[in-house]
All heavy atoms as atom14 arrays in JSON, in Angstrom:
{
  "sequence": "MTDHRDPASRPPLTSGGTAPRHEAQALTKGGCVAEIELDGKVYTLRITRAGKLILTK",
  "atom14_mask": [
    [1, 1, 1, 1, 1, 1, 1, 1, 0, 0, 0, 0, 0, 0],
    [1, 1, 1, 1, 1, 1, 1, 0, 0, 0, 0, 0, 0, 0],
    [1, 1, 1, 1, 1, 1, 1, 1, 0, 0, 0, 0, 0, 0],
    [1, 1, 1, 1, 1, 1, 1, 1, 1, 1, 0, 0, 0, 0],
    [1, 1, 1, 1, 1, 1, 1, 1, 1, 1, 1, 0, 0, 0],
    [1, 1, 1, 1, 1, 1, 1, 1, 0, 0, 0, 0, 0, 0],
    [1, 1, 1, 1, 1, 1, 1, 0, 0, 0, 0, 0, 0, 0],
    [1, 1, 1, 1, 1, 0, 0, 0, 0, 0, 0, 0, 0, 0],
    [1, 1, 1, 1, 1, 1, 0, 0, 0, 0, 0, 0, 0, 0],
    [1, 1, 1, 1, 1, 1, 1, 1, 1, 1, 1, 0, 0, 0],
    [1, 1, 1, 1, 1, 1, 1, 0, 0, 0, 0, 0, 0, 0],
    [1, 1, 1, 1, 1, 1, 1, 0, 0, 0, 0, 0, 0, 0],
    [1, 1, 1, 1, 1, 1, 1, 1, 0, 0, 0, 0, 0, 0],
    [1, 1, 1, 1, 1, 1, 1, 0, 0, 0, 0, 0, 0, 0],
    [1, 1, 1, 1, 1, 1, 0, 0, 0, 0, 0, 0, 0, 0],
    [1, 1, 1, 1, 0, 0, 0, 0, 0, 0, 0, 0, 0, 0],
    [1, 1, 1, 1, 0, 0, 0, 0, 0, 0, 0, 0, 0, 0],
    [1, 1, 1, 1, 1, 1, 1, 0, 0, 0, 0, 0, 0, 0],
    [1, 1, 1, 1, 1, 0, 0, 0, 0, 0, 0, 0, 0, 0],
    [1, 1, 1, 1, 1, 1, 1, 0, 0, 0, 0, 0, 0, 0],
    [1, 1, 1, 1, 1, 1, 1, 1, 1, 1, 1, 0, 0, 0],
    [1, 1, 1, 1, 1, 1, 1, 1, 1, 1, 0, 0, 0, 0],
    [1, 1, 1, 1, 1, 1, 1, 1, 1, 0, 0, 0, 0, 0],
    [1, 1, 1, 1, 1, 0, 0, 0, 0, 0, 0, 0, 0, 0],
    [1, 1, 1, 1, 1, 1, 1, 1, 1, 0, 0, 0, 0, 0],
    [1, 1, 1, 1, 1, 0, 0, 0, 0, 0, 0, 0, 0, 0],
    [1, 1, 1, 1, 1, 1, 1, 1, 0, 0, 0, 0, 0, 0],
    [1, 1, 1, 1, 1, 1, 1, 0, 0, 0, 0, 0, 0, 0],
    [1, 1, 1, 1, 1, 1, 1, 1, 1, 0, 0, 0, 0, 0],
    [1, 1, 1, 1, 0, 0, 0, 0, 0, 0, 0, 0, 0, 0],
    [1, 1, 1, 1, 0, 0, 0, 0, 0, 0, 0, 0, 0, 0],
    [1, 1, 1, 1, 1, 1, 0, 0, 0, 0, 0, 0, 0, 0],
    [1, 1, 1, 1, 1, 1, 1, 0, 0, 0, 0, 0, 0, 0],
    [1, 1, 1, 1, 1, 0, 0, 0, 0, 0, 0, 0, 0, 0],
    [1, 1, 1, 1, 1, 1, 1, 1, 1, 0, 0, 0, 0, 0],
    [1, 1, 1, 1, 1, 1, 1, 1, 0, 0, 0, 0, 0, 0],
    [1, 1, 1, 1, 1, 1, 1, 1, 1, 0, 0, 0, 0, 0],
    [1, 1, 1, 1, 1, 1, 1, 1, 0, 0, 0, 0, 0, 0],
    [1, 1, 1, 1, 1, 1, 1, 1, 0, 0, 0, 0, 0, 0],
    [1, 1, 1, 1, 0, 0, 0, 0, 0, 0, 0, 0, 0, 0],
    [1, 1, 1, 1, 1, 1, 1, 1, 1, 0, 0, 0, 0, 0],
    [1, 1, 1, 1, 1, 1, 1, 0, 0, 0, 0, 0, 0, 0],
    [1, 1, 1, 1, 1, 1, 1, 1, 1, 1, 1, 1, 0, 0],
    [1, 1, 1, 1, 1, 1, 1, 0, 0, 0, 0, 0, 0, 0],
    [1, 1, 1, 1, 1, 1, 1, 1, 0, 0, 0, 0, 0, 0],
    [1, 1, 1, 1, 1, 1, 1, 1, 1, 1, 1, 0, 0, 0],
    [1, 1, 1, 1, 1, 1, 1, 1, 0, 0, 0, 0, 0, 0],
    [1, 1, 1, 1, 1, 1, 1, 0, 0, 0, 0, 0, 0, 0],
    [1, 1, 1, 1, 1, 1, 1, 1, 1, 1, 1, 0, 0, 0],
    [1, 1, 1, 1, 1, 0, 0, 0, 0, 0, 0, 0, 0, 0],
    [1, 1, 1, 1, 0, 0, 0, 0, 0, 0, 0, 0, 0, 0],
    [1, 1, 1, 1, 1, 1, 1, 1, 1, 0, 0, 0, 0, 0],
    [1, 1, 1, 1, 1, 1, 1, 1, 0, 0, 0, 0, 0, 0],
    [1, 1, 1, 1, 1, 1, 1, 1, 0, 0, 0, 0, 0, 0],
    [1, 1, 1, 1, 1, 1, 1, 1, 0, 0, 0, 0, 0, 0],
    [1, 1, 1, 1, 1, 1, 1, 0, 0, 0, 0, 0, 0, 0],
    [1, 1, 1, 1, 1, 1, 1, 1, 1, 0, 0, 0, 0, 0]
  ],
  "atom14_positions": [
    [[65.31, -25.71, 22.92], [64.07, -26.14, 23.53], [62.9, -25.52, 22.77], [62.93, -24.37, 22.37], [64.05, -25.72, 24.99], [62.86, -26.2, 25.73], [63.16, -25.9, 27.48], [61.64, -26.37, 28.13], [0.0, 0.0, 0.0], [0.0, 0.0, 0.0], [0.0, 0.0, 0.0], [0.0, 0.0, 0.0], [0.0, 0.0, 0.0], [0.0, 0.0, 0.0]],
    [[61.85, -26.28, 22.57], [60.68, -25.8, 21.82], [59.79, -24.97, 22.72], [59.49, -25.34, 23.84], [59.88, -27.01, 21.29], [60.74, -27.8, 20.48], [58.7, -26.55, 20.49], [0.0, 0.0, 0.0], [0.0, 0.0, 0.0], [0.0, 0.0, 0.0], [0.0, 0.0, 0.0], [0.0, 0.0, 0.0], [0.0, 0.0, 0.0], [0.0, 0.0, 0.0]],
    [[59.36, -23.83, 22.21], [58.41, -22.99, 22.93], [57.02, -23.38, 22.45], [56.62, -23.06, 21.34], [58.69, -21.51, 22.66], [57.76, -20.58, 23.43], [56.84, -21.08, 24.11], [57.97, -19.37, 23.35], [0.0, 0.0, 0.0], [0.0, 0.0, 0.0], [0.0, 0.0, 0.0], [0.0, 0.0, 0.0], [0.0, 0.0, 0.0], [0.0, 0.0, 0.0]],
    [[56.26, -24.09, 23.29], [54.95, -24.6, 22.9], [53.93, -23.48, 22.72], [52.89, -23.69, 22.12], [54.44, -25.59, 23.96], [55.34, -26.76, 24.11], [55.41, -27.76, 23.18], [56.24, -27.07, 25.06], [56.3, -28.65, 23.56], [56.83, -28.26, 24.7], [0.0, 0.0, 0.0], [0.0, 0.0, 0.0], [0.0, 0.0, 0.0], [0.0, 0.0, 0.0]],
    [[54.23, -22.3, 23.24], [53.3, -21.18, 23.07], [53.43, -20.54, 21.7], [52.54, -19.83, 21.26], [53.56, -20.13, 24.15], [53.22, -20.65, 25.55], [53.76, -19.74, 26.6], [55.22, -19.81, 26.53], [56.05, -19.21, 27.34], [55.59, -18.45, 28.29], [57.34, -19.34, 27.22], [0.0, 0.0, 0.0], [0.0, 0.0, 0.0], [0.0, 0.0, 0.0]],
    [[54.53, -20.79, 21.01], [54.76, -20.22, 19.69], [54.16, -21.13, 18.63], [54.65, -22.24, 18.41], [56.27, -20.07, 19.46], [56.6, -19.52, 18.08], [55.68, -19.09, 17.36], [57.79, -19.52, 17.73], [0.0, 0.0, 0.0], [0.0, 0.0, 0.0], [0.0, 0.0, 0.0], [0.0, 0.0, 0.0], [0.0, 0.0, 0.0], [0.0, 0.0, 0.0]],
    [[53.06, -20.7, 17.97], [52.42, -21.57, 16.98], [53.35, -22.03, 15.87], [53.19, -23.12, 15.34], [51.3, -20.71, 16.41], [51.06, -19.65, 17.44], [52.38, -19.43, 18.13], [0.0, 0.0, 0.0], [0.0, 0.0, 0.0], [0.0, 0.0, 0.0], [0.0, 0.0, 0.0], [0.0, 0.0, 0.0], [0.0, 0.0, 0.0], [0.0, 0.0, 0.0]],
    [[54.35, -21.25, 15.53], [55.27, -21.63, 14.45], [56.15, -22.81, 14.84], [56.64, -23.53, 13.99], [56.14, -20.44, 14.07], [0.0, 0.0, 0.0], [0.0, 0.0, 0.0], [0.0, 0.0, 0.0], [0.0, 0.0, 0.0], [0.0, 0.0, 0.0], [0.0, 0.0, 0.0], [0.0, 0.0, 0.0], [0.0, 0.0, 0.0], [0.0, 0.0, 0.0]],
    [[56.34, -23.04, 16.15], [57.22, -24.12, 16.59], [56.46, -25.43, 16.81], [57.07, -26.45, 17.06], [57.94, -23.73, 17.87], [57.04, -23.69, 18.96], [0.0, 0.0, 0.0], [0.0, 0.0, 0.0], [0.0, 0.0, 0.0], [0.0, 0.0, 0.0], [0.0, 0.0, 0.0], [0.0, 0.0, 0.0], [0.0, 0.0, 0.0], [0.0, 0.0, 0.0]],
    [[55.12, -25.4, 16.71], [54.33, -26.62, 16.92], [54.11, -27.34, 15.6], [53.9, -26.72, 14.57], [52.96, -26.25, 17.49], [53.02, -25.88, 18.93], [51.63, -25.67, 19.46], [51.52, -24.25, 19.72], [50.4, -23.57, 19.75], [49.27, -24.15, 19.51], [50.4, -22.29, 20.0], [0.0, 0.0, 0.0], [0.0, 0.0, 0.0], [0.0, 0.0, 0.0]],
    [[54.12, -28.68, 15.65], [53.79, -29.42, 14.42], [52.31, -29.23, 14.11], [51.51, -29.01, 15.02], [54.09, -30.87, 14.79], [54.06, -30.91, 16.27], [54.43, -29.55, 16.75], [0.0, 0.0, 0.0], [0.0, 0.0, 0.0], [0.0, 0.0, 0.0], [0.0, 0.0, 0.0], [0.0, 0.0, 0.0], [0.0, 0.0, 0.0], [0.0, 0.0, 0.0]],
    [[51.94, -29.29, 12.85], [50.53, -29.11, 12.5], [49.69, -30.25, 13.05], [50.11, -31.4, 13.06], [50.53, -29.12, 10.97], [51.78, -29.81, 10.59], [52.77, -29.55, 11.7], [0.0, 0.0, 0.0], [0.0, 0.0, 0.0], [0.0, 0.0, 0.0], [0.0, 0.0, 0.0], [0.0, 0.0, 0.0], [0.0, 0.0, 0.0], [0.0, 0.0, 0.0]],
    [[48.49, -29.93, 13.55], [47.57, -30.95, 14.01], [46.6, -31.26, 12.87], [45.9, -30.39, 12.39], [46.79, -30.46, 15.24], [47.63, -30.2, 16.48], [46.75, -29.69, 17.61], [48.35, -31.46, 16.92], [0.0, 0.0, 0.0], [0.0, 0.0, 0.0], [0.0, 0.0, 0.0], [0.0, 0.0, 0.0], [0.0, 0.0, 0.0], [0.0, 0.0, 0.0]],
    [[46.61, -32.49, 12.44], [45.74, -32.89, 11.35], [44.98, -34.14, 11.76], [45.33, -34.81, 12.72], [46.55, -33.19, 10.07], [47.34, -34.35, 10.31], [47.43, -32.04, 9.66], [0.0, 0.0, 0.0], [0.0, 0.0, 0.0], [0.0, 0.0, 0.0], [0.0, 0.0, 0.0], [0.0, 0.0, 0.0], [0.0, 0.0, 0.0], [0.0, 0.0, 0.0]],
    [[43.97, -34.47, 11.0], [43.22, -35.7, 11.26], [43.93, -36.9, 10.65], [43.42, -38.0, 10.72], [41.81, -35.57, 10.71], [41.86, -35.35, 9.32], [0.0, 0.0, 0.0], [0.0, 0.0, 0.0], [0.0, 0.0, 0.0], [0.0, 0.0, 0.0], [0.0, 0.0, 0.0], [0.0, 0.0, 0.0], [0.0, 0.0, 0.0], [0.0, 0.0, 0.0]],
    [[45.11, -36.67, 10.08], [45.85, -37.74, 9.44], [46.63, -38.63, 10.4], [47.37, -39.5, 9.96], [0.0, 0.0, 0.0], [0.0, 0.0, 0.0], [0.0, 0.0, 0.0], [0.0, 0.0, 0.0], [0.0, 0.0, 0.0], [0.0, 0.0, 0.0], [0.0, 0.0, 0.0], [0.0, 0.0, 0.0], [0.0, 0.0, 0.0], [0.0, 0.0, 0.0]],
    [[46.5, -38.42, 11.7], [47.16, -39.28, 12.67], [48.62, -38.94, 12.9], [49.38, -39.78, 13.32], [0.0, 0.0, 0.0], [0.0, 0.0, 0.0], [0.0, 0.0, 0.0], [0.0, 0.0, 0.0], [0.0, 0.0, 0.0], [0.0, 0.0, 0.0], [0.0, 0.0, 0.0], [0.0, 0.0, 0.0], [0.0, 0.0, 0.0], [0.0, 0.0, 0.0]],
    [[49.04, -37.7, 12.62], [50.44, -37.35, 12.79], [50.76, -36.94, 14.23], [51.92, -36.92, 14.6], [50.84, -36.21, 11.84], [50.0, -35.09, 12.1], [50.72, -36.63, 10.4], [0.0, 0.0, 0.0], [0.0, 0.0, 0.0], [0.0, 0.0, 0.0], [0.0, 0.0, 0.0], [0.0, 0.0, 0.0], [0.0, 0.0, 0.0], [0.0, 0.0, 0.0]],
    [[49.77, -36.61, 15.04], [50.01, -36.21, 16.43], [50.19, -37.47, 17.28], [49.55, -38.49, 17.04], [48.84, -35.38, 16.95], [0.0, 0.0, 0.0], [0.0, 0.0, 0.0], [0.0, 0.0, 0.0], [0.0, 0.0, 0.0], [0.0, 0.0, 0.0], [0.0, 0.0, 0.0], [0.0, 0.0, 0.0], [0.0, 0.0, 0.0], [0.0, 0.0, 0.0]],
    [[51.05, -37.41, 18.3], [51.19, -38.57, 19.19], [49.87, -38.86, 19.89], [49.13, -37.94, 20.22], [52.24, -38.12, 20.21], [52.8, -36.85, 19.73], [51.89, -36.29, 18.69], [0.0, 0.0, 0.0], [0.0, 0.0, 0.0], [0.0, 0.0, 0.0], [0.0, 0.0, 0.0], [0.0, 0.0, 0.0], [0.0, 0.0, 0.0], [0.0, 0.0, 0.0]],
    [[49.59, -40.13, 20.09], [48.36, -40.53, 20.78], [48.73, -41.27, 22.05], [49.62, -42.11, 22.05], [47.53, -41.45, 19.88], [46.22, -41.87, 20.53], [45.4, -42.7, 19.6], [44.97, -41.85, 18.5], [43.97, -42.15, 17.69], [43.31, -43.26, 17.85], [43.64, -41.33, 16.71], [0.0, 0.0, 0.0], [0.0, 0.0, 0.0], [0.0, 0.0, 0.0]],
    [[48.03, -40.93, 23.14], [48.29, -41.56, 24.44], [46.96, -42.03, 25.02], [45.96, -41.3, 24.96], [48.93, -40.56, 25.41], [50.19, -39.95, 24.89], [51.4, -40.6, 24.95], [50.41, -38.78, 24.26], [52.33, -39.83, 24.39], [51.75, -38.72, 23.96], [0.0, 0.0, 0.0], [0.0, 0.0, 0.0], [0.0, 0.0, 0.0], [0.0, 0.0, 0.0]],
    [[46.95, -43.21, 25.59], [45.76, -43.71, 26.27], [45.63, -42.99, 27.6], [46.59, -42.93, 28.37], [45.87, -45.22, 26.51], [45.76, -46.06, 25.26], [44.35, -46.05, 24.7], [43.38, -45.91, 25.48], [44.22, -46.17, 23.47], [0.0, 0.0, 0.0], [0.0, 0.0, 0.0], [0.0, 0.0, 0.0], [0.0, 0.0, 0.0], [0.0, 0.0, 0.0]],
    [[44.46, -42.44, 27.88], [44.24, -41.71, 29.13], [44.47, -42.62, 30.34], [45.05, -42.2, 31.34], [42.83, -41.13, 29.17], [0.0, 0.0, 0.0], [0.0, 0.0, 0.0], [0.0, 0.0, 0.0], [0.0, 0.0, 0.0], [0.0, 0.0, 0.0], [0.0, 0.0, 0.0], [0.0, 0.0, 0.0], [0.0, 0.0, 0.0], [0.0, 0.0, 0.0]],
    [[44.07, -43.88, 30.24], [44.26, -44.81, 31.36], [45.74, -45.06, 31.62], [46.14, -45.29, 32.76], [43.54, -46.14, 31.1], [42.04, -46.05, 31.13], [41.45, -45.61, 29.79], [42.16, -45.32, 28.82], [40.14, -45.54, 29.73], [0.0, 0.0, 0.0], [0.0, 0.0, 0.0], [0.0, 0.0, 0.0], [0.0, 0.0, 0.0], [0.0, 0.0, 0.0]],
    [[46.56, -45.0, 30.57], [48.0, -45.17, 30.75], [48.59, -43.94, 31.46], [49.48, -44.08, 32.31], [48.69, -45.39, 29.41], [0.0, 0.0, 0.0], [0.0, 0.0, 0.0], [0.0, 0.0, 0.0], [0.0, 0.0, 0.0], [0.0, 0.0, 0.0], [0.0, 0.0, 0.0], [0.0, 0.0, 0.0], [0.0, 0.0, 0.0], [0.0, 0.0, 0.0]],
    [[48.09, -42.75, 31.11], [48.59, -41.54, 31.77], [48.23, -41.52, 33.25], [48.98, -41.0, 34.07], [48.02, -40.29, 31.09], [48.49, -40.01, 29.67], [47.72, -38.84, 29.08], [49.98, -39.72, 29.65], [0.0, 0.0, 0.0], [0.0, 0.0, 0.0], [0.0, 0.0, 0.0], [0.0, 0.0, 0.0], [0.0, 0.0, 0.0], [0.0, 0.0, 0.0]],
    [[47.06, -42.08, 33.6], [46.63, -42.1, 34.99], [47.04, -43.38, 35.7], [46.71, -43.58, 36.86], [45.09, -41.95, 35.08], [44.49, -43.05, 34.42], [44.62, -40.64, 34.49], [0.0, 0.0, 0.0], [0.0, 0.0, 0.0], [0.0, 0.0, 0.0], [0.0, 0.0, 0.0], [0.0, 0.0, 0.0], [0.0, 0.0, 0.0], [0.0, 0.0, 0.0]],
    [[47.74, -44.25, 34.99], [48.19, -45.55, 35.52], [47.04, -46.33, 36.12], [47.13, -46.88, 37.21], [49.33, -45.37, 36.52], [50.57, -44.79, 35.87], [51.76, -44.8, 36.78], [52.94, -44.28, 35.99], [54.14, -44.23, 36.77], [0.0, 0.0, 0.0], [0.0, 0.0, 0.0], [0.0, 0.0, 0.0], [0.0, 0.0, 0.0], [0.0, 0.0, 0.0]],
    [[45.91, -46.35, 35.4], [44.76, -47.11, 35.83], [43.84, -46.38, 36.79], [42.77, -46.86, 37.11], [0.0, 0.0, 0.0], [0.0, 0.0, 0.0], [0.0, 0.0, 0.0], [0.0, 0.0, 0.0], [0.0, 0.0, 0.0], [0.0, 0.0, 0.0], [0.0, 0.0, 0.0], [0.0, 0.0, 0.0], [0.0, 0.0, 0.0], [0.0, 0.0, 0.0]],
    [[44.25, -45.21, 37.24], [43.42, -44.41, 38.15], [42.55, -43.46, 37.37], [42.18, -43.72, 36.22], [0.0, 0.0, 0.0], [0.0, 0.0, 0.0], [0.0, 0.0, 0.0], [0.0, 0.0, 0.0], [0.0, 0.0, 0.0], [0.0, 0.0, 0.0], [0.0, 0.0, 0.0], [0.0, 0.0, 0.0], [0.0, 0.0, 0.0], [0.0, 0.0, 0.0]],
    [[42.22, -42.33, 38.0], [41.37, -41.37, 37.29], [41.98, -39.96, 37.27], [41.35, -39.03, 36.78], [39.97, -41.34, 37.9], [39.94, -40.91, 39.63], [0.0, 0.0, 0.0], [0.0, 0.0, 0.0], [0.0, 0.0, 0.0], [0.0, 0.0, 0.0], [0.0, 0.0, 0.0], [0.0, 0.0, 0.0], [0.0, 0.0, 0.0], [0.0, 0.0, 0.0]],
    [[43.23, -39.8, 37.77], [43.85, -38.47, 37.82], [45.31, -38.58, 37.41], [46.01, -39.52, 37.79], [43.76, -37.86, 39.24], [44.47, -36.52, 39.29], [42.33, -37.71, 39.69], [0.0, 0.0, 0.0], [0.0, 0.0, 0.0], [0.0, 0.0, 0.0], [0.0, 0.0, 0.0], [0.0, 0.0, 0.0], [0.0, 0.0, 0.0], [0.0, 0.0, 0.0]],
    [[45.76, -37.61, 36.61], [47.18, -37.49, 36.26], [47.55, -36.01, 36.27], [46.71, -35.15, 36.01], [47.46, -38.07, 34.88], [0.0, 0.0, 0.0], [0.0, 0.0, 0.0], [0.0, 0.0, 0.0], [0.0, 0.0, 0.0], [0.0, 0.0, 0.0], [0.0, 0.0, 0.0], [0.0, 0.0, 0.0], [0.0, 0.0, 0.0], [0.0, 0.0, 0.0]],
    [[48.79, -35.72, 36.59], [49.3, -34.34, 36.52], [50.17, -34.22, 35.28], [50.99, -35.1, 35.01], [50.09, -33.98, 37.77], [49.21, -33.86, 38.99], [49.99, -33.39, 40.22], [51.23, -33.45, 40.22], [49.32, -32.99, 41.18], [0.0, 0.0, 0.0], [0.0, 0.0, 0.0], [0.0, 0.0, 0.0], [0.0, 0.0, 0.0], [0.0, 0.0, 0.0]],
    [[49.98, -33.12, 34.56], [50.75, -32.86, 33.34], [51.42, -31.51, 33.51], [50.76, -30.53, 33.86], [49.83, -32.86, 32.11], [49.12, -34.21, 31.99], [50.62, -32.53, 30.85], [48.02, -34.22, 30.96], [0.0, 0.0, 0.0], [0.0, 0.0, 0.0], [0.0, 0.0, 0.0], [0.0, 0.0, 0.0], [0.0, 0.0, 0.0], [0.0, 0.0, 0.0]],
    [[52.72, -31.43, 33.28], [53.45, -30.18, 33.45], [53.8, -29.6, 32.09], [54.22, -30.31, 31.19], [54.73, -30.41, 34.25], [55.46, -29.13, 34.55], [56.67, -29.33, 35.45], [56.74, -30.36, 36.14], [57.55, -28.46, 35.44], [0.0, 0.0, 0.0], [0.0, 0.0, 0.0], [0.0, 0.0, 0.0], [0.0, 0.0, 0.0], [0.0, 0.0, 0.0]],
    [[53.62, -28.28, 31.96], [53.98, -27.56, 30.75], [54.51, -26.19, 31.16], [53.81, -25.44, 31.83], [52.77, -27.4, 29.83], [53.0, -26.56, 28.57], [54.01, -27.25, 27.64], [51.69, -26.33, 27.84], [0.0, 0.0, 0.0], [0.0, 0.0, 0.0], [0.0, 0.0, 0.0], [0.0, 0.0, 0.0], [0.0, 0.0, 0.0], [0.0, 0.0, 0.0]],
    [[55.73, -25.9, 30.77], [56.35, -24.6, 31.06], [56.3, -24.26, 32.54], [56.01, -23.13, 32.92], [55.69, -23.48, 30.24], [55.89, -23.66, 28.74], [56.93, -24.23, 28.35], [55.01, -23.24, 27.97], [0.0, 0.0, 0.0], [0.0, 0.0, 0.0], [0.0, 0.0, 0.0], [0.0, 0.0, 0.0], [0.0, 0.0, 0.0], [0.0, 0.0, 0.0]],
    [[56.52, -25.27, 33.4], [56.56, -25.03, 34.84], [55.19, -24.95, 35.5], [55.1, -24.79, 36.71], [0.0, 0.0, 0.0], [0.0, 0.0, 0.0], [0.0, 0.0, 0.0], [0.0, 0.0, 0.0], [0.0, 0.0, 0.0], [0.0, 0.0, 0.0], [0.0, 0.0, 0.0], [0.0, 0.0, 0.0], [0.0, 0.0, 0.0], [0.0, 0.0, 0.0]],
    [[54.12, -25.07, 34.73], [52.77, -25.05, 35.28], [52.22, -26.47, 35.28], [52.44, -27.22, 34.34], [51.85, -24.14, 34.46], [52.29, -22.69, 34.51], [51.35, -21.82, 33.69], [51.79, -20.39, 33.75], [52.66, -19.99, 32.67], [0.0, 0.0, 0.0], [0.0, 0.0, 0.0], [0.0, 0.0, 0.0], [0.0, 0.0, 0.0], [0.0, 0.0, 0.0]],
    [[51.5, -26.82, 36.36], [50.96, -28.16, 36.49], [49.46, -28.15, 36.21], [48.73, -27.33, 36.76], [51.23, -28.73, 37.91], [50.6, -30.11, 38.06], [52.73, -28.8, 38.17], [0.0, 0.0, 0.0], [0.0, 0.0, 0.0], [0.0, 0.0, 0.0], [0.0, 0.0, 0.0], [0.0, 0.0, 0.0], [0.0, 0.0, 0.0], [0.0, 0.0, 0.0]],
    [[49.04, -29.04, 35.34], [47.63, -29.21, 34.98], [47.17, -30.57, 35.48], [47.97, -31.51, 35.56], [47.46, -29.14, 33.45], [47.85, -27.81, 32.87], [49.19, -27.49, 32.62], [46.89, -26.86, 32.57], [49.55, -26.26, 32.1], [47.24, -25.62, 32.04], [48.57, -25.34, 31.82], [48.92, -24.12, 31.3], [0.0, 0.0, 0.0], [0.0, 0.0, 0.0]],
    [[45.9, -30.68, 35.81], [45.34, -31.93, 36.28], [44.39, -32.49, 35.23], [43.49, -31.8, 34.77], [44.57, -31.72, 37.6], [45.46, -31.17, 38.57], [44.02, -33.03, 38.13], [0.0, 0.0, 0.0], [0.0, 0.0, 0.0], [0.0, 0.0, 0.0], [0.0, 0.0, 0.0], [0.0, 0.0, 0.0], [0.0, 0.0, 0.0], [0.0, 0.0, 0.0]],
    [[44.63, -33.73, 34.84], [43.77, -34.44, 33.9], [42.94, -35.42, 34.71], [43.48, -36.23, 35.47], [44.61, -35.2, 32.88], [43.83, -36.06, 31.89], [43.07, -35.17, 30.9], [44.73, -37.02, 31.16], [0.0, 0.0, 0.0], [0.0, 0.0, 0.0], [0.0, 0.0, 0.0], [0.0, 0.0, 0.0], [0.0, 0.0, 0.0], [0.0, 0.0, 0.0]],
    [[41.61, -35.33, 34.58], [40.71, -36.23, 35.3], [39.84, -37.0, 34.31], [39.38, -36.44, 33.32], [39.78, -35.45, 36.23], [40.48, -34.72, 37.31], [39.48, -34.02, 38.24], [40.12, -33.04, 39.07], [40.85, -33.31, 40.14], [41.01, -34.54, 40.52], [41.41, -32.34, 40.84], [0.0, 0.0, 0.0], [0.0, 0.0, 0.0], [0.0, 0.0, 0.0]],
    [[39.61, -38.27, 34.62], [38.65, -39.08, 33.88], [37.41, -39.15, 34.77], [37.48, -39.6, 35.91], [39.18, -40.49, 33.59], [40.51, -40.42, 32.83], [38.14, -41.3, 32.82], [41.17, -41.78, 32.63], [0.0, 0.0, 0.0], [0.0, 0.0, 0.0], [0.0, 0.0, 0.0], [0.0, 0.0, 0.0], [0.0, 0.0, 0.0], [0.0, 0.0, 0.0]],
    [[36.28, -38.69, 34.25], [35.04, -38.68, 35.03], [34.39, -40.06, 35.03], [34.77, -40.94, 34.26], [34.03, -37.66, 34.47], [33.57, -38.14, 33.2], [34.63, -36.27, 34.32], [0.0, 0.0, 0.0], [0.0, 0.0, 0.0], [0.0, 0.0, 0.0], [0.0, 0.0, 0.0], [0.0, 0.0, 0.0], [0.0, 0.0, 0.0], [0.0, 0.0, 0.0]],
    [[33.41, -40.24, 35.9], [32.66, -41.5, 35.94], [31.96, -41.77, 34.62], [31.73, -42.92, 34.26], [31.63, -41.48, 37.07], [32.25, -41.64, 38.43], [31.17, -41.74, 39.47], [31.6, -40.94, 40.61], [30.82, -40.26, 41.38], [29.52, -40.26, 41.21], [31.32, -39.54, 42.37], [0.0, 0.0, 0.0], [0.0, 0.0, 0.0], [0.0, 0.0, 0.0]],
    [[31.63, -40.7, 33.91], [30.95, -40.84, 32.61], [31.94, -41.1, 31.47], [31.53, -41.22, 30.32], [30.14, -39.58, 32.32], [0.0, 0.0, 0.0], [0.0, 0.0, 0.0], [0.0, 0.0, 0.0], [0.0, 0.0, 0.0], [0.0, 0.0, 0.0], [0.0, 0.0, 0.0], [0.0, 0.0, 0.0], [0.0, 0.0, 0.0], [0.0, 0.0, 0.0]],
    [[33.24, -41.18, 31.79], [34.25, -41.46, 30.76], [34.68, -40.24, 29.96], [35.25, -40.39, 28.89], [0.0, 0.0, 0.0], [0.0, 0.0, 0.0], [0.0, 0.0, 0.0], [0.0, 0.0, 0.0], [0.0, 0.0, 0.0], [0.0, 0.0, 0.0], [0.0, 0.0, 0.0], [0.0, 0.0, 0.0], [0.0, 0.0, 0.0], [0.0, 0.0, 0.0]],
    [[34.44, -39.06, 30.49], [34.87, -37.82, 29.84], [36.2, -37.38, 30.45], [36.56, -37.77, 31.55], [33.83, -36.71, 30.04], [32.44, -37.1, 29.68], [32.2, -36.98, 28.22], [30.73, -37.29, 27.95], [30.41, -37.24, 26.58], [0.0, 0.0, 0.0], [0.0, 0.0, 0.0], [0.0, 0.0, 0.0], [0.0, 0.0, 0.0], [0.0, 0.0, 0.0]],
    [[36.92, -36.52, 29.72], [38.18, -35.97, 30.22], [38.0, -34.51, 30.59], [37.35, -33.74, 29.87], [39.27, -36.06, 29.15], [39.72, -37.47, 28.77], [40.73, -37.39, 27.64], [40.29, -38.19, 29.95], [0.0, 0.0, 0.0], [0.0, 0.0, 0.0], [0.0, 0.0, 0.0], [0.0, 0.0, 0.0], [0.0, 0.0, 0.0], [0.0, 0.0, 0.0]],
    [[38.6, -34.13, 31.72], [38.61, -32.73, 32.16], [40.06, -32.37, 32.44], [40.76, -33.05, 33.17], [37.78, -32.54, 33.45], [36.33, -32.93, 33.2], [37.89, -31.1, 33.93], [35.48, -32.93, 34.46], [0.0, 0.0, 0.0], [0.0, 0.0, 0.0], [0.0, 0.0, 0.0], [0.0, 0.0, 0.0], [0.0, 0.0, 0.0], [0.0, 0.0, 0.0]],
    [[40.52, -31.26, 31.84], [41.87, -30.75, 32.05], [41.75, -29.4, 32.72], [41.13, -28.48, 32.18], [42.63, -30.63, 30.73], [44.08, -30.18, 30.82], [44.92, -31.22, 31.56], [44.64, -29.93, 29.45], [0.0, 0.0, 0.0], [0.0, 0.0, 0.0], [0.0, 0.0, 0.0], [0.0, 0.0, 0.0], [0.0, 0.0, 0.0], [0.0, 0.0, 0.0]],
    [[42.33, -29.26, 33.93], [42.26, -28.0, 34.66], [43.65, -27.55, 35.05], [44.57, -28.34, 35.16], [41.4, -28.12, 35.94], [41.91, -29.19, 36.74], [39.95, -28.4, 35.59], [0.0, 0.0, 0.0], [0.0, 0.0, 0.0], [0.0, 0.0, 0.0], [0.0, 0.0, 0.0], [0.0, 0.0, 0.0], [0.0, 0.0, 0.0], [0.0, 0.0, 0.0]],
    [[43.77, -26.25, 35.27], [45.05, -25.65, 35.66], [45.13, -25.59, 37.16], [44.17, -25.44, 37.86], [45.12, -24.24, 35.08], [46.49, -23.64, 35.12], [46.44, -22.37, 34.3], [47.81, -21.75, 34.22], [47.78, -20.52, 33.49], [0.0, 0.0, 0.0], [0.0, 0.0, 0.0], [0.0, 0.0, 0.0], [0.0, 0.0, 0.0], [0.0, 0.0, 0.0]]
  ]
}
């Protein structure tokens, strides 16, 4: 299993488009809130009325 906290185990993030891309509306299934889990912790992704993204723990 990959430890996302270990920088050596993460793929490099570049502007070359190598990171996976996800549509925010798809993550929220057309709504404005989605929950994302990482290492047993749940984060909330919100799309604001202004079209901005907020990620909170």
